[in-house]
SESETOR-813140 format. One record per residue (C-alpha): residue number from 1; x, y, z. Coordinates in nm, 3 decimals. Layout:
marnu: NUM, X: X, Y: Y, Z: Z
...
This chain:
marnu: 1, X: 9.055, Y: 4.577, Z: 4.311
marnu: 2, X: 8.716, Y: 4.418, Z: 4.296
marnu: 3, X: 8.728, Y: 4.064, Z: 4.126
marnu: 4, X: 8.503, Y: 3.931, Z: 3.870
marnu: 5, X: 8.547, Y: 3.594, Z: 3.739
marnu: 6, X: 8.405, Y: 3.683, Z: 3.404
marnu: 7, X: 8.653, Y: 3.944, Z: 3.334
marnu: 8, X: 8.964, Y: 3.773, Z: 3.472
marnu: 9, X: 9.096, Y: 3.721, Z: 3.124
marnu: 10, X: 9.014, Y: 4.055, Z: 2.982
marnu: 11, X: 9.305, Y: 4.312, Z: 2.979
marnu: 12, X: 9.291, Y: 4.541, Z: 3.265
marnu: 13, X: 9.136, Y: 4.848, Z: 3.064
marnu: 14, X: 8.863, Y: 4.644, Z: 2.949
marnu: 15, X: 8.816, Y: 4.479, Z: 3.287
marnu: 16, X: 8.796, Y: 4.824, Z: 3.485
marnu: 17, X: 8.537, Y: 4.952, Z: 3.227
marnu: 18, X: 8.331, Y: 4.623, Z: 3.253
marnu: 19, X: 8.366, Y: 4.673, Z: 3.623
marnu: 20, X: 8.248, Y: 5.023, Z: 3.617
marnu: 21, X: 7.964, Y: 4.953, Z: 3.389
marnu: 22, X: 7.833, Y: 4.676, Z: 3.643
marnu: 23, X: 7.849, Y: 4.911, Z: 3.935
marnu: 24, X: 7.668, Y: 5.188, Z: 3.713
marnu: 25, X: 7.399, Y: 4.939, Z: 3.615
marnu: 26, X: 7.392, Y: 4.839, Z: 4.000
marnu: 27, X: 7.333, Y: 5.162, Z: 4.096
marnu: 28, X: 7.066, Y: 5.247, Z: 3.837
marnu: 29, X: 6.864, Y: 4.949, Z: 3.944
marnu: 30, X: 6.889, Y: 5.067, Z: 4.301
marnu: 31, X: 6.777, Y: 5.407, Z: 4.216
marnu: 32, X: 6.489, Y: 5.276, Z: 4.001
marnu: 33, X: 6.354, Y: 5.064, Z: 4.288
marnu: 34, X: 6.400, Y: 5.368, Z: 4.519
marnu: 35, X: 6.203, Y: 5.571, Z: 4.266
marnu: 36, X: 5.902, Y: 5.324, Z: 4.280
marnu: 37, X: 5.888, Y: 5.350, Z: 4.656
marnu: 38, X: 5.903, Y: 5.715, Z: 4.651
marnu: 39, X: 5.603, Y: 5.895, Z: 4.768
marnu: 40, X: 5.537, Y: 6.227, Z: 4.635
marnu: 41, X: 5.316, Y: 6.437, Z: 4.885
marnu: 42, X: 5.186, Y: 6.779, Z: 4.766
marnu: 43, X: 5.087, Y: 7.041, Z: 4.993
marnu: 44, X: 4.786, Y: 7.243, Z: 4.874
marnu: 45, X: 4.589, Y: 7.518, Z: 5.023
marnu: 46, X: 4.540, Y: 7.900, Z: 5.045
marnu: 47, X: 4.818, Y: 8.140, Z: 5.177
marnu: 48, X: 4.870, Y: 8.115, Z: 5.543
marnu: 49, X: 4.692, Y: 7.774, Z: 5.579
marnu: 50, X: 5.015, Y: 7.635, Z: 5.747
marnu: 51, X: 5.164, Y: 7.435, Z: 5.457
marnu: 52, X: 5.525, Y: 7.571, Z: 5.512
marnu: 53, X: 5.490, Y: 7.523, Z: 5.863
marnu: 54, X: 5.391, Y: 7.161, Z: 5.827
marnu: 55, X: 5.692, Y: 7.109, Z: 5.622
marnu: 56, X: 5.915, Y: 7.253, Z: 5.880
marnu: 57, X: 5.747, Y: 7.011, Z: 6.133
marnu: 58, X: 5.827, Y: 6.704, Z: 5.874
marnu: 59, X: 6.184, Y: 6.820, Z: 5.906
marnu: 60, X: 6.183, Y: 6.841, Z: 6.284
marnu: 61, X: 6.013, Y: 6.528, Z: 6.360
marnu: 62, X: 6.225, Y: 6.304, Z: 6.130
marnu: 63, X: 6.576, Y: 6.462, Z: 6.285
marnu: 64, X: 6.672, Y: 6.690, Z: 6.001
marnu: 65, X: 6.910, Y: 6.954, Z: 6.134
marnu: 66, X: 6.856, Y: 7.299, Z: 5.984
marnu: 67, X: 7.144, Y: 7.437, Z: 5.806
marnu: 68, X: 7.340, Y: 7.753, Z: 5.926
marnu: 69, X: 7.225, Y: 7.971, Z: 5.623
marnu: 70, X: 6.856, Y: 7.881, Z: 5.715
marnu: 71, X: 6.900, Y: 7.958, Z: 6.064
marnu: 72, X: 7.034, Y: 8.318, Z: 5.945
marnu: 73, X: 6.724, Y: 8.325, Z: 5.745
marnu: 74, X: 6.488, Y: 8.240, Z: 6.013
marnu: 75, X: 6.650, Y: 8.515, Z: 6.247
marnu: 76, X: 6.588, Y: 8.778, Z: 5.995
marnu: 77, X: 6.249, Y: 8.649, Z: 5.911
marnu: 78, X: 6.148, Y: 8.647, Z: 6.303
marnu: 79, X: 6.279, Y: 9.009, Z: 6.324
marnu: 80, X: 6.037, Y: 9.109, Z: 6.019
marnu: 81, X: 5.749, Y: 8.922, Z: 6.158
marnu: 82, X: 5.763, Y: 9.137, Z: 6.471
marnu: 83, X: 5.843, Y: 9.459, Z: 6.302
marnu: 84, X: 5.586, Y: 9.414, Z: 6.055
marnu: 85, X: 5.318, Y: 9.315, Z: 6.324
marnu: 86, X: 5.391, Y: 9.628, Z: 6.540
marnu: 87, X: 5.368, Y: 9.836, Z: 6.220
marnu: 88, X: 5.037, Y: 9.708, Z: 6.148
marnu: 89, X: 4.927, Y: 9.742, Z: 6.509
marnu: 90, X: 5.028, Y: 10.100, Z: 6.517
marnu: 91, X: 4.892, Y: 10.164, Z: 6.167
marnu: 92, X: 4.538, Y: 10.050, Z: 6.284
marnu: 93, X: 4.573, Y: 10.236, Z: 6.594
marnu: 94, X: 4.587, Y: 10.576, Z: 6.400
marnu: 95, X: 4.298, Y: 10.449, Z: 6.175
marnu: 96, X: 4.061, Y: 10.381, Z: 6.497
marnu: 97, X: 4.107, Y: 10.709, Z: 6.664
marnu: 98, X: 3.825, Y: 10.848, Z: 6.469
marnu: 99, X: 3.599, Y: 10.577, Z: 6.579
marnu: 100, X: 3.585, Y: 10.600, Z: 6.945
marnu: 101, X: 3.254, Y: 10.466, Z: 7.020
marnu: 102, X: 3.445, Y: 10.131, Z: 7.042
marnu: 103, X: 3.661, Y: 10.242, Z: 7.315
marnu: 104, X: 3.580, Y: 10.167, Z: 7.690
marnu: 105, X: 3.805, Y: 10.423, Z: 7.821
marnu: 106, X: 3.867, Y: 10.788, Z: 7.793
marnu: 107, X: 3.909, Y: 10.932, Z: 7.415
marnu: 108, X: 4.181, Y: 11.163, Z: 7.546
marnu: 109, X: 4.380, Y: 10.891, Z: 7.670
marnu: 110, X: 4.344, Y: 10.716, Z: 7.321
marnu: 111, X: 4.417, Y: 11.020, Z: 7.119
marnu: 112, X: 4.730, Y: 11.093, Z: 7.350
marnu: 113, X: 4.862, Y: 10.747, Z: 7.312
marnu: 114, X: 4.817, Y: 10.742, Z: 6.923
marnu: 115, X: 5.004, Y: 11.063, Z: 6.885
marnu: 116, X: 5.291, Y: 10.951, Z: 7.102
marnu: 117, X: 5.329, Y: 10.625, Z: 6.893
marnu: 118, X: 5.296, Y: 10.809, Z: 6.565
marnu: 119, X: 5.580, Y: 11.057, Z: 6.676
marnu: 120, X: 5.771, Y: 10.754, Z: 6.759
marnu: 121, X: 5.689, Y: 10.575, Z: 6.453
marnu: 122, X: 5.807, Y: 10.875, Z: 6.228
marnu: 123, X: 6.162, Y: 10.855, Z: 6.375
marnu: 124, X: 6.180, Y: 10.486, Z: 6.356
marnu: 125, X: 6.044, Y: 10.454, Z: 6.019
marnu: 126, X: 6.383, Y: 10.423, Z: 5.858
marnu: 127, X: 6.497, Y: 10.147, Z: 6.090
marnu: 128, X: 6.163, Y: 9.965, Z: 6.017
marnu: 129, X: 6.190, Y: 9.968, Z: 5.659
marnu: 130, X: 6.579, Y: 9.895, Z: 5.679
marnu: 131, X: 6.478, Y: 9.550, Z: 5.849
marnu: 132, X: 6.163, Y: 9.476, Z: 5.622
marnu: 133, X: 6.279, Y: 9.582, Z: 5.280
marnu: 134, X: 6.577, Y: 9.380, Z: 5.188
marnu: 135, X: 6.403, Y: 9.050, Z: 5.332
marnu: 136, X: 6.128, Y: 9.125, Z: 5.034
marnu: 137, X: 6.432, Y: 9.042, Z: 4.793
marnu: 138, X: 6.465, Y: 8.699, Z: 4.962
marnu: 139, X: 6.236, Y: 8.430, Z: 4.827
marnu: 140, X: 6.222, Y: 8.045, Z: 4.851
marnu: 141, X: 6.351, Y: 7.861, Z: 4.546
marnu: 142, X: 6.310, Y: 7.555, Z: 4.375
marnu: 143, X: 6.532, Y: 7.305, Z: 4.569
marnu: 144, X: 6.513, Y: 6.935, Z: 4.647
marnu: 145, X: 6.698, Y: 6.949, Z: 4.987
marnu: 146, X: 6.677, Y: 7.265, Z: 5.159
marnu: 147, X: 6.505, Y: 7.628, Z: 5.182
marnu: 148, X: 6.736, Y: 7.876, Z: 5.047
marnu: 149, X: 6.775, Y: 8.249, Z: 4.994
marnu: 150, X: 6.823, Y: 8.411, Z: 4.662
marnu: 151, X: 7.018, Y: 8.699, Z: 4.848
marnu: 152, X: 7.372, Y: 8.629, Z: 4.831
marnu: 153, X: 7.443, Y: 8.909, Z: 5.100
marnu: 154, X: 7.286, Y: 8.665, Z: 5.354
marnu: 155, X: 7.566, Y: 8.588, Z: 5.593
marnu: 156, X: 7.658, Y: 8.660, Z: 5.957
marnu: 157, X: 7.777, Y: 9.022, Z: 5.901
marnu: 158, X: 7.444, Y: 9.100, Z: 5.738
marnu: 159, X: 7.247, Y: 8.942, Z: 6.026
marnu: 160, X: 7.456, Y: 9.123, Z: 6.283
marnu: 161, X: 7.370, Y: 9.451, Z: 6.107
marnu: 162, X: 7.005, Y: 9.369, Z: 6.111
marnu: 163, X: 7.033, Y: 9.269, Z: 6.466
marnu: 164, X: 7.188, Y: 9.613, Z: 6.573
marnu: 165, X: 6.887, Y: 9.778, Z: 6.402
marnu: 166, X: 6.629, Y: 9.563, Z: 6.585
marnu: 167, X: 6.775, Y: 9.557, Z: 6.939
marnu: 168, X: 6.687, Y: 9.914, Z: 7.012
marnu: 169, X: 6.338, Y: 9.871, Z: 6.911
marnu: 170, X: 6.269, Y: 9.610, Z: 7.156
marnu: 171, X: 6.157, Y: 9.836, Z: 7.451
marnu: 172, X: 5.950, Y: 10.044, Z: 7.216
marnu: 173, X: 5.795, Y: 9.710, Z: 7.103
marnu: 174, X: 5.709, Y: 9.613, Z: 7.473
marnu: 175, X: 5.577, Y: 9.957, Z: 7.540
marnu: 176, X: 5.344, Y: 9.951, Z: 7.276
marnu: 177, X: 5.241, Y: 9.594, Z: 7.332
marnu: 178, X: 5.142, Y: 9.673, Z: 7.684
marnu: 179, X: 4.888, Y: 9.942, Z: 7.604
marnu: 180, X: 4.530, Y: 9.874, Z: 7.572
marnu: 181, X: 4.481, Y: 10.000, Z: 7.229
marnu: 182, X: 4.743, Y: 9.762, Z: 7.105
marnu: 183, X: 4.566, Y: 9.473, Z: 7.275
marnu: 184, X: 4.225, Y: 9.564, Z: 7.128
marnu: 185, X: 4.372, Y: 9.557, Z: 6.759
marnu: 186, X: 4.533, Y: 9.242, Z: 6.823
marnu: 187, X: 4.221, Y: 9.087, Z: 6.948
marnu: 188, X: 4.074, Y: 9.185, Z: 6.615
marnu: 189, X: 4.365, Y: 9.088, Z: 6.385
marnu: 190, X: 4.132, Y: 8.886, Z: 6.160
marnu: 191, X: 4.012, Y: 9.233, Z: 6.039
marnu: 192, X: 4.367, Y: 9.387, Z: 6.007
marnu: 193, X: 4.546, Y: 9.096, Z: 5.868
marnu: 194, X: 4.795, Y: 9.071, Z: 6.155
marnu: 195, X: 4.958, Y: 8.723, Z: 6.218
marnu: 196, X: 4.891, Y: 8.497, Z: 6.490
marnu: 197, X: 5.242, Y: 8.441, Z: 6.560
marnu: 198, X: 5.303, Y: 8.837, Z: 6.696
marnu: 199, X: 5.149, Y: 8.706, Z: 7.036
marnu: 200, X: 5.403, Y: 8.419, Z: 7.045
marnu: 201, X: 5.709, Y: 8.648, Z: 6.964
marnu: 202, X: 5.603, Y: 8.919, Z: 7.202
marnu: 203, X: 5.569, Y: 8.680, Z: 7.474
marnu: 204, X: 5.927, Y: 8.589, Z: 7.411
marnu: 205, X: 6.055, Y: 8.935, Z: 7.289
marnu: 206, X: 6.308, Y: 8.954, Z: 7.613
marnu: 207, X: 6.481, Y: 8.641, Z: 7.497
marnu: 208, X: 6.459, Y: 8.721, Z: 7.115
marnu: 209, X: 6.554, Y: 9.086, Z: 7.187
marnu: 210, X: 6.914, Y: 8.985, Z: 7.325
marnu: 211, X: 7.232, Y: 9.016, Z: 7.145
marnu: 212, X: 7.326, Y: 8.700, Z: 6.971
marnu: 213, X: 7.001, Y: 8.576, Z: 6.989
marnu: 214, X: 6.958, Y: 8.216, Z: 6.787
marnu: 215, X: 6.615, Y: 8.104, Z: 6.712
marnu: 216, X: 6.499, Y: 7.779, Z: 6.873
marnu: 217, X: 6.271, Y: 7.530, Z: 6.740
marnu: 218, X: 5.933, Y: 7.683, Z: 6.837
marnu: 219, X: 6.065, Y: 8.001, Z: 6.722
marnu: 220, X: 6.110, Y: 7.861, Z: 6.394
marnu: 221, X: 5.791, Y: 7.702, Z: 6.358
marnu: 222, X: 5.600, Y: 8.021, Z: 6.427
marnu: 223, X: 5.805, Y: 8.213, Z: 6.180
marnu: 224, X: 5.621, Y: 8.327, Z: 5.847
marnu: 225, X: 5.753, Y: 8.365, Z: 5.480
marnu: 226, X: 5.531, Y: 8.348, Z: 5.178
marnu: 227, X: 5.621, Y: 8.056, Z: 4.968
marnu: 228, X: 5.717, Y: 8.169, Z: 4.613
marnu: 229, X: 5.733, Y: 7.918, Z: 4.359
marnu: 230, X: 5.782, Y: 7.535, Z: 4.399
marnu: 231, X: 5.970, Y: 7.383, Z: 4.682
marnu: 232, X: 6.070, Y: 7.029, Z: 4.703
marnu: 233, X: 6.207, Y: 6.846, Z: 5.021
marnu: 234, X: 6.291, Y: 6.486, Z: 5.053
marnu: 235, X: 6.292, Y: 6.296, Z: 5.387
marnu: 236, X: 6.320, Y: 5.926, Z: 5.462
marnu: 237, X: 6.037, Y: 5.822, Z: 5.652
marnu: 238, X: 6.045, Y: 5.451, Z: 5.790
marnu: 239, X: 6.307, Y: 5.359, Z: 5.520
marnu: 240, X: 6.062, Y: 5.485, Z: 5.242
marnu: 241, X: 6.177, Y: 5.841, Z: 5.062
marnu: 242, X: 5.878, Y: 6.085, Z: 5.102
marnu: 243, X: 5.899, Y: 6.405, Z: 4.876
marnu: 244, X: 5.711, Y: 6.675, Z: 5.023
marnu: 245, X: 5.616, Y: 6.939, Z: 4.765
marnu: 246, X: 5.532, Y: 7.305, Z: 4.888
marnu: 247, X: 5.361, Y: 7.563, Z: 4.648
marnu: 248, X: 5.254, Y: 7.919, Z: 4.730
marnu: 249, X: 4.901, Y: 7.952, Z: 4.825
marnu: 250, X: 4.862, Y: 8.325, Z: 4.681
marnu: 251, X: 4.649, Y: 8.354, Z: 4.392
marnu: 252, X: 4.916, Y: 8.466, Z: 4.181
marnu: 253, X: 5.102, Y: 8.125, Z: 4.269
marnu: 254, X: 4.827, Y: 7.889, Z: 4.193
marnu: 255, X: 4.940, Y: 7.827, Z: 3.831
marnu: 256, X: 5.243, Y: 7.638, Z: 3.957
marnu: 257, X: 4.986, Y: 7.388, Z: 4.124
marnu: 258, X: 4.933, Y: 7.216, Z: 3.786
marnu: 259, X: 5.290, Y: 7.185, Z: 3.704
marnu: 260, X: 5.319, Y: 6.936, Z: 4.029
marnu: 261, X: 5.019, Y: 6.701, Z: 3.957
marnu: 262, X: 5.230, Y: 6.443, Z: 3.748
marnu: 263, X: 5.340, Y: 6.161, Z: 3.955
marnu: 264, X: 5.175, Y: 6.274, Z: 4.285
marnu: 265, X: 5.107, Y: 5.997, Z: 4.546
marnu: 266, X: 4.883, Y: 6.212, Z: 4.772
marnu: 267, X: 4.770, Y: 6.560, Z: 4.850
marnu: 268, X: 4.737, Y: 6.720, Z: 5.191
marnu: 269, X: 4.499, Y: 6.992, Z: 5.177
marnu: 270, X: 4.539, Y: 7.229, Z: 5.427
marnu: 271, X: 4.261, Y: 7.496, Z: 5.543
marnu: 272, X: 4.266, Y: 7.729, Z: 5.835
marnu: 273, X: 3.967, Y: 7.653, Z: 6.044
marnu: 274, X: 3.998, Y: 7.983, Z: 6.218
marnu: 275, X: 3.952, Y: 8.188, Z: 5.914
marnu: 276, X: 3.572, Y: 8.160, Z: 5.884
marnu: 277, X: 3.517, Y: 8.555, Z: 5.931
marnu: 278, X: 3.835, Y: 8.650, Z: 5.737
marnu: 279, X: 3.888, Y: 8.831, Z: 5.411
marnu: 280, X: 4.137, Y: 8.761, Z: 5.133
marnu: 281, X: 4.428, Y: 9.008, Z: 5.115
marnu: 282, X: 4.414, Y: 8.990, Z: 4.738
marnu: 283, X: 4.028, Y: 9.061, Z: 4.742
marnu: 284, X: 3.877, Y: 9.184, Z: 5.057
marnu: 285, X: 3.552, Y: 9.099, Z: 4.946
marnu: 286, X: 3.618, Y: 8.744, Z: 4.946
marnu: 287, X: 3.577, Y: 8.540, Z: 5.255
marnu: 288, X: 3.895, Y: 8.305, Z: 5.311
marnu: 289, X: 3.707, Y: 8.013, Z: 5.411
marnu: 290, X: 3.465, Y: 8.027, Z: 5.107
marnu: 291, X: 3.777, Y: 8.052, Z: 4.901
marnu: 292, X: 3.916, Y: 7.772, Z: 5.066
marnu: 293, X: 3.616, Y: 7.552, Z: 4.997
marnu: 294, X: 3.607, Y: 7.653, Z: 4.633
marnu: 295, X: 3.967, Y: 7.551, Z: 4.588
marnu: 296, X: 3.905, Y: 7.230, Z: 4.749
marnu: 297, X: 3.594, Y: 7.144, Z: 4.536
marnu: 298, X: 3.803, Y: 7.210, Z: 4.241
marnu: 299, X: 4.087, Y: 6.971, Z: 4.354
marnu: 300, X: 3.886, Y: 6.697, Z: 4.505
marnu: 301, X: 3.664, Y: 6.638, Z: 4.198
marnu: 302, X: 3.957, Y: 6.667, Z: 3.950
marnu: 303, X: 3.945, Y: 6.359, Z: 3.713
marnu: 304, X: 4.325, Y: 6.384, Z: 3.682
marnu: 305, X: 4.352, Y: 6.328, Z: 4.064
marnu: 306, X: 4.107, Y: 6.024, Z: 4.071
marnu: 307, X: 4.356, Y: 5.769, Z: 4.220
marnu: 308, X: 4.535, Y: 6.011, Z: 4.438
marnu: 309, X: 4.465, Y: 6.002, Z: 4.798
marnu: 310, X: 4.334, Y: 6.355, Z: 4.920
marnu: 311, X: 4.355, Y: 6.431, Z: 5.275
marnu: 312, X: 4.212, Y: 6.743, Z: 5.437
marnu: 313, X: 4.373, Y: 6.917, Z: 5.740
marnu: 314, X: 4.153, Y: 7.159, Z: 5.924
marnu: 315, X: 4.444, Y: 7.345, Z: 6.065
marnu: 316, X: 4.477, Y: 7.610, Z: 6.335
marnu: 317, X: 4.261, Y: 7.447, Z: 6.590
marnu: 318, X: 4.421, Y: 7.624, Z: 6.876
marnu: 319, X: 4.360, Y: 7.958, Z: 6.719
marnu: 320, X: 4.008, Y: 7.855, Z: 6.643
marnu: 321, X: 3.932, Y: 7.752, Z: 7.002
marnu: 322, X: 4.084, Y: 8.114, Z: 7.120
marnu: 323, X: 3.881, Y: 8.319, Z: 6.859
marnu: 324, X: 3.550, Y: 8.123, Z: 6.948
marnu: 325, X: 3.618, Y: 8.163, Z: 7.325
marnu: 326, X: 3.649, Y: 8.523, Z: 7.274
marnu: 327, X: 3.319, Y: 8.555, Z: 7.112
marnu: 328, X: 3.385, Y: 8.526, Z: 6.726
marnu: 329, X: 3.056, Y: 8.410, Z: 6.583
marnu: 330, X: 3.068, Y: 8.187, Z: 6.286
marnu: 331, X: 2.690, Y: 8.270, Z: 6.211
marnu: 332, X: 2.812, Y: 8.616, Z: 6.086
marnu: 333, X: 2.937, Y: 8.466, Z: 5.781
marnu: 334, X: 2.763, Y: 8.130, Z: 5.758
marnu: 335, X: 2.411, Y: 8.184, Z: 5.885
marnu: 336, X: 2.316, Y: 7.802, Z: 5.774
marnu: 337, X: 2.503, Y: 7.698, Z: 6.117
marnu: 338, X: 2.252, Y: 7.575, Z: 6.360
marnu: 339, X: 2.488, Y: 7.461, Z: 6.628
marnu: 340, X: 2.629, Y: 7.650, Z: 6.943
marnu: 341, X: 2.861, Y: 7.928, Z: 6.798
marnu: 342, X: 3.049, Y: 7.897, Z: 7.136
marnu: 343, X: 3.148, Y: 7.549, Z: 7.099
marnu: 344, X: 3.498, Y: 7.507, Z: 6.891
marnu: 345, X: 3.388, Y: 7.128, Z: 6.842
marnu: 346, X: 3.063, Y: 7.216, Z: 6.698
marnu: 347, X: 3.224, Y: 7.449, Z: 6.492
marnu: 348, X: 3.505, Y: 7.236, Z: 6.347
marnu: 349, X: 3.230, Y: 6.981, Z: 6.286
marnu: 350, X: 3.009, Y: 7.218, Z: 6.079
marnu: 351, X: 3.322, Y: 7.327, Z: 5.881
marnu: 352, X: 3.409, Y: 6.958, Z: 5.810
marnu: 353, X: 3.049, Y: 6.917, Z: 5.676
marnu: 354, X: 3.108, Y: 7.208, Z: 5.426
marnu: 355, X: 3.414, Y: 7.053, Z: 5.294
marnu: 356, X: 3.269, Y: 6.704, Z: 5.281
marnu: 357, X: 2.984, Y: 6.869, Z: 5.063
marnu: 358, X: 3.222, Y: 6.977, Z: 4.803
marnu: 359, X: 3.298, Y: 6.605, Z: 4.703
marnu: 360, X: 3.095, Y: 6.438, Z: 4.417
marnu: 361, X: 3.223, Y: 6.104, Z: 4.484
marnu: 362, X: 3.034, Y: 5.977, Z: 4.787
marnu: 363, X: 3.160, Y: 5.611, Z: 4.756
marnu: 364, X: 3.446, Y: 5.663, Z: 5.028
marnu: 365, X: 3.486, Y: 5.869, Z: 5.331
marnu: 366, X: 3.674, Y: 6.202, Z: 5.344
marnu: 367, X: 4.017, Y: 6.120, Z: 5.500
marnu: 368, X: 4.051, Y: 6.433, Z: 5.744
marnu: 369, X: 4.236, Y: 6.531, Z: 6.073
marnu: 370, X: 4.191, Y: 6.867, Z: 6.286
marnu: 371, X: 4.539, Y: 7.001, Z: 6.335
marnu: 372, X: 4.747, Y: 7.264, Z: 6.497
marnu: 373, X: 5.065, Y: 7.289, Z: 6.265
marnu: 374, X: 5.268, Y: 7.474, Z: 6.537
marnu: 375, X: 5.236, Y: 7.177, Z: 6.769
marnu: 376, X: 5.497, Y: 6.921, Z: 6.700
marnu: 377, X: 5.351, Y: 6.651, Z: 6.900
marnu: 378, X: 5.018, Y: 6.698, Z: 6.729
marnu: 379, X: 5.167, Y: 6.667, Z: 6.393
marnu: 380, X: 5.375, Y: 6.370, Z: 6.483
marnu: 381, X: 5.046, Y: 6.180, Z: 6.569
marnu: 382, X: 4.869, Y: 6.310, Z: 6.269
marnu: 383, X: 5.144, Y: 6.221, Z: 6.032
marnu: 384, X: 5.196, Y: 5.875, Z: 6.147
marnu: 385, X: 4.822, Y: 5.825, Z: 6.053
marnu: 386, X: 4.862, Y: 6.015, Z: 5.713
marnu: 387, X: 5.154, Y: 5.784, Z: 5.644
marnu: 388, X: 4.958, Y: 5.475, Z: 5.707
marnu: 389, X: 4.677, Y: 5.605, Z: 5.470
marnu: 390, X: 4.930, Y: 5.685, Z: 5.228
marnu: 391, X: 5.117, Y: 5.362, Z: 5.213
marnu: 392, X: 4.809, Y: 5.169, Z: 5.214
marnu: 393, X: 4.672, Y: 5.322, Z: 4.918
marnu: 394, X: 5.016, Y: 5.262, Z: 4.756
marnu: 395, X: 5.075, Y: 4.903, Z: 4.878
marnu: 396, X: 5.150, Y: 4.752, Z: 4.546
marnu: 397, X: 5.425, Y: 5.010, Z: 4.487
marnu: 398, X: 5.602, Y: 4.896, Z: 4.797
marnu: 399, X: 5.583, Y: 4.545, Z: 4.775
marnu: 400, X: 5.923, Y: 4.548, Z: 4.616
marnu: 401, X: 6.236, Y: 4.323, Z: 4.704
């Protein structure tokens, strides 16, 4: 029994109560001290800017293992990403048949191929949707420790059943992916809202399409699921607790952003640098980068956030380089660009200037980084710099003993 000289003469029951009270007080002081040191980092940006990918990277970099239920969900999500990508490619192939002037090979070849794929699609439709539809019911929910699934049916048996549906489709996907029309559609994916991760998964389809497949870290990082609601995750970074708050970037989710401003230490605003010529899914007339610029303007000039460190991540630098290298021209959407449209570096600097112009307060520089969220080494280096910026801005709160 723990001994306390001040309670030695008290009867045992009162002494135990006193000791219990002292232990509780000690724990409360410890938690209060920890709370003052806790850094609350809010991840903001439009949908598909890379917020959830960044959070996954934080967990990987700081050595946190994914739980088994998360691994099951990742596996189903990867299946869904592949199925959805292939479905979009086939649908676009059908729509492109009537616009034959885009093709450099014989019209008959394109028509025959599309007819063949559509016949296959008709017979595979039930399997496609058996894979996709159940996943729509699974959404990320508010949690302080993990990404959870609302679907109570998520277990080994469910995943095994989905695997049996997915595996027979693999040869079909490989056949489709090898065709010129599929490559054409994917090269123009910014028009058709096809995710970049399709390329990665099709490059690894032989491994993914084997019985008993278990996602590795790159597979998990490339997986895509919409964030619904507010997701909090706490990690210990250099003995300092960091709480990362991920909120959905879709327009329907942005009402949740205001709920997260209280007690925020820093905001990491992610913008996809490769989306300069893409359109919003919610509003096809709206340019994605202009939408991101408008949101950033609202955040960076908000008086409520005047003491909050706001750091810009121009993300998907890898995708931008491929896109510019393939001939995409930023002048088509931003005619004020005067640099070399074939230079990714000049395009990035121009995009940075657009975000910088959104700020009214010119008394301090815009903290920014060019990032590739799917690259763990890149995010490790970037976050080390970001961590130093956040901690320096909150030095007084950390000078505790």
